N, C-alpha and C positions, 0 to 999 in steps of 0.2 A: 317639882319637890313636891310631896305630900306629907301632912302633917296629920299626924293622929294626936289628938288633943282629950285628956282625961281631964275631968273636974268640972266645976262649976261656970266656968267662963266660955266654955265648949270652943267653937271656932270663932268667935267675934273678933278676937285678936288676930286671926290670921285670914282675914276676908279675901286678900289679893293671892291666896295660896288654895290650891285643892288641900281640901281638910276632912276629915272625919271625924265627929265627936263620939267619944265612947264613954259610959259611965267610969266614974273613978274607983274601979274596984279591979282586983288581981295586981297581978305582977304584969312587967313590960312584955315576958313572952306570949301571954295571952291577947296582949294587943297586937302584936305582928301577927300571932296565928290569925286572929280575927281579920285583919287587913287581907294577909293571903288566902283566906279563904273565900271572902268577899271578892278578892278582884284576880281571884287565878286566873282566869280566860284571858285578861288583858294584862296581865305584868309584863313589865319590861323584860330586858334580857340581863340587866343588872340592877340588884338592889342592894342598897345599904342602909343600914337600920341602924340609930345612935340613940343614945339618952339625950333629953332636951338640954342637959346643962353641961356642955362641952369642956368646961374647966376642971369637971371632977375626973380622976383616974385617968389622967392623959388622953382621953376623949379626942379633943381637937388635933392632937399632935397623929394620934393612931389614924385617925377619919382622913386626915390631909396625905399621910403615907398611902393609904389605901386607895384613896382616888388618883392619885398620882401613879401608883403601879398600875390600877387598872386602867387609867388612861393610856400608859406606855406600852401595854400589852395588846401587840396587834392582832394576836389569834384569840378570839374570844373563849376560844376552848380552853386556853391556858390559864388555869386557875391565878387570881391576884395572890393569892396567899396559898402556901402549902403547910401541910401538918409539920411537926416536929419530927424527925424521926429519932 
């Protein structure tokens, strides 16, 4: 797990995890792009980004469903989520 922490506390509260501290400016997408840009050559096969508060907008349920689907997909070339037609 890798945490991107924005704000005054930085990575202090995530000492046991891999953490990148960024200034608390911009939106989530900018933080994601910054992480991908910095880590591009070492990115894993699967990445999942989520907001920090899983209780909002059914994030926990959606994340759990996504992870189960990705775990149960034996062929990594098959997308875990498919666009609506």
